[in-house]
C-alpha positions as a Markdown table, in Angstrom:
| # | Residue | x | y | z |
|---|---|---|---|---|
| 1 | Unk | 83.0 | -76.0 | 101.0 |
| 2 | Unk | 82.9 | -73.1 | 98.1 |
| 3 | Unk | 83.6 | -75.9 | 95.6 |
| 4 | Unk | 80.7 | -77.6 | 96.6 |
| 5 | Unk | 78.4 | -74.7 | 96.6 |
| 6 | Unk | 79.6 | -73.8 | 93.2 |
| 7 | Unk | 79.2 | -77.2 | 91.6 |
| 8 | Unk | 75.6 | -77.2 | 93.2 |
| 9 | Unk | 75.0 | -73.9 | 92.1 |
| 10 | Unk | 74.2 | -72.2 | 95.3 |
| 11 | Unk | 75.1 | -68.6 | 95.3 |
| 12 | Unk | 76.8 | -66.9 | 98.7 |
| 13 | Unk | 75.7 | -63.7 | 99.8 |
| 14 | Unk | 78.1 | -62.4 | 102.1 |
| 15 | Unk | 75.4 | -59.8 | 103.2 |
| 16 | Unk | 74.1 | -62.4 | 104.9 |
| 17 | Unk | 77.3 | -62.9 | 107.1 |
| 18 | Unk | 78.4 | -59.3 | 108.6 |
| 19 | Unk | 80.9 | -60.9 | 111.1 |
| 20 | Unk | 82.6 | -63.0 | 108.4 |
| 21 | Unk | 86.3 | -62.6 | 107.7 |
| 22 | Unk | 87.5 | -64.2 | 104.3 |
| 23 | Unk | 91.1 | -65.5 | 104.7 |
| 24 | Unk | 91.7 | -67.4 | 101.1 |
| 25 | Unk | 95.1 | -67.7 | 99.6 |
| 26 | Unk | 95.7 | -65.2 | 97.1 |
| 27 | Unk | 98.2 | -67.5 | 95.4 |
| 28 | Unk | 95.4 | -70.1 | 95.0 |
| 29 | Unk | 93.1 | -67.7 | 93.7 |
| 30 | Unk | 95.8 | -66.0 | 91.2 |
| 31 | Unk | 97.0 | -69.4 | 89.9 |
| 32 | Unk | 93.6 | -71.2 | 89.5 |
| 33 | Unk | 91.2 | -68.4 | 88.6 |
| 34 | Unk | 92.5 | -64.7 | 88.2 |
| 35 | Unk | 94.1 | -65.8 | 84.9 |
| 36 | Unk | 91.0 | -65.9 | 83.4 |
| 37 | Unk | 89.3 | -63.0 | 81.4 |
| 38 | Unk | 87.4 | -60.9 | 84.2 |
| 39 | Unk | 87.7 | -63.1 | 87.2 |
| 40 | Unk | 90.0 | -60.5 | 88.6 |
| 41 | Unk | 88.2 | -57.8 | 88.2 |
| 42 | Unk | 85.0 | -59.8 | 89.8 |
| 43 | Unk | 87.2 | -60.4 | 92.9 |
| 44 | Unk | 88.5 | -57.1 | 93.1 |
| 45 | Unk | 84.9 | -55.7 | 93.1 |
| 46 | Unk | 83.7 | -58.2 | 95.5 |
| 47 | Unk | 86.6 | -57.0 | 97.9 |
| 48 | Unk | 85.3 | -53.4 | 97.1 |
| 49 | Unk | 82.4 | -54.0 | 98.3 |
| 50 | Unk | 83.3 | -55.8 | 101.4 |
| 51 | Unk | 86.7 | -53.9 | 102.1 |
| 52 | Unk | 86.4 | -54.8 | 106.0 |
| 53 | Unk | 86.0 | -58.6 | 105.7 |
| 54 | Unk | 89.3 | -59.9 | 104.1 |
| 55 | Unk | 92.7 | -60.7 | 105.2 |
| 56 | Unk | 95.5 | -61.7 | 102.9 |
| 57 | Unk | 97.1 | -65.2 | 103.2 |
| 58 | Unk | 99.1 | -67.4 | 101.2 |
| 59 | Unk | 99.9 | -71.2 | 101.7 |
| 60 | Unk | 103.8 | -70.3 | 100.9 |
| 61 | Unk | 106.0 | -71.0 | 103.6 |
| 62 | Unk | 109.5 | -69.0 | 103.8 |
| 63 | Unk | 112.1 | -71.7 | 104.5 |
| 64 | Unk | 116.0 | -71.7 | 104.3 |
| 65 | Unk | 116.0 | -73.8 | 100.9 |
| 66 | Unk | 113.8 | -71.2 | 99.4 |
| 67 | Unk | 115.7 | -68.4 | 97.3 |
| 68 | Unk | 115.3 | -65.1 | 97.3 |
| 69 | Unk | 114.1 | -65.3 | 93.7 |
| 70 | Unk | 111.4 | -67.4 | 94.6 |
| 71 | Unk | 110.2 | -65.4 | 97.6 |
| 72 | Unk | 110.0 | -62.3 | 95.5 |
| 73 | Unk | 108.1 | -64.1 | 92.6 |
| 74 | Unk | 105.3 | -65.1 | 95.2 |
| 75 | Unk | 105.1 | -61.9 | 96.6 |
| 76 | Unk | 104.5 | -60.5 | 93.2 |
| 77 | Unk | 102.1 | -63.1 | 92.3 |
| 78 | Unk | 99.9 | -62.8 | 95.8 |
| 79 | Unk | 100.3 | -59.1 | 95.1 |
| 80 | Unk | 98.8 | -58.7 | 91.9 |
| 81 | Unk | 95.1 | -58.4 | 92.7 |
| 82 | Unk | 96.1 | -55.4 | 95.0 |
| 83 | Unk | 96.4 | -53.3 | 91.7 |
| 84 | Unk | 92.9 | -53.6 | 90.9 |
| 85 | Unk | 91.2 | -52.7 | 94.4 |
| 86 | Unk | 90.1 | -49.8 | 95.4 |
| 87 | Unk | 91.4 | -47.3 | 98.0 |
| 88 | Unk | 89.7 | -48.6 | 101.1 |
| 89 | Unk | 89.9 | -52.3 | 100.1 |
| 90 | Unk | 93.5 | -51.7 | 99.4 |
| 91 | Unk | 94.4 | -49.8 | 102.6 |
| 92 | Unk | 92.2 | -52.7 | 104.5 |
| 93 | Unk | 93.8 | -55.6 | 102.9 |
| 94 | Unk | 97.3 | -54.8 | 101.3 |
| 95 | Unk | 98.2 | -52.1 | 104.2 |
| 96 | Unk | 97.3 | -54.6 | 107.0 |
| 97 | Unk | 94.6 | -52.1 | 108.6 |
| 98 | Unk | 92.1 | -55.1 | 108.6 |
| 99 | Unk | 95.0 | -57.3 | 110.6 |
| 100 | Unk | 95.2 | -54.4 | 113.3 |
| 101 | Unk | 91.4 | -54.1 | 113.8 |
| 102 | Unk | 91.2 | -58.1 | 114.0 |
| 103 | Unk | 93.5 | -57.9 | 116.5 |
| 104 | Unk | 92.0 | -55.2 | 118.5 |
| 105 | Unk | 95.1 | -53.0 | 118.0 |
| 106 | Unk | 94.9 | -49.1 | 118.1 |
| 107 | Unk | 96.6 | -48.2 | 115.0 |
| 108 | Unk | 96.0 | -47.5 | 111.3 |
| 109 | Unk | 97.7 | -48.5 | 108.2 |
| 110 | Unk | 100.4 | -45.7 | 107.1 |
| 111 | Unk | 99.0 | -43.0 | 104.8 |
| 112 | Unk | 100.8 | -43.4 | 101.0 |
| 113 | Unk | 98.8 | -40.6 | 99.2 |
| 114 | Unk | 97.7 | -37.1 | 100.1 |
| 115 | Unk | 93.9 | -37.1 | 100.8 |
| 116 | Unk | 91.6 | -35.3 | 98.7 |
């Protein structure tokens, strides 16, 4: 659907969909888009603007025929964008607070830095 929007030049405005949750494979984004100049920053800015509407995902399936090295590489690739996120988006996406809220759990992501 998004590819068709892109092809037709149709803008997607997330503000029109306040309950939308993005679930997109970071690996696909990293492989196809984030390597291009400025694109990772653009997606990080989008996630920072809507820090509660995204959860990380991947099409990678762990299995006994994949080595630890393969899993480690996949984790590194899918985590690259986390370095570009602001604090709120990082807590929600990388530390899982958005999952907790989505599942209705009464918990928060762990504190990893002192609050100022």
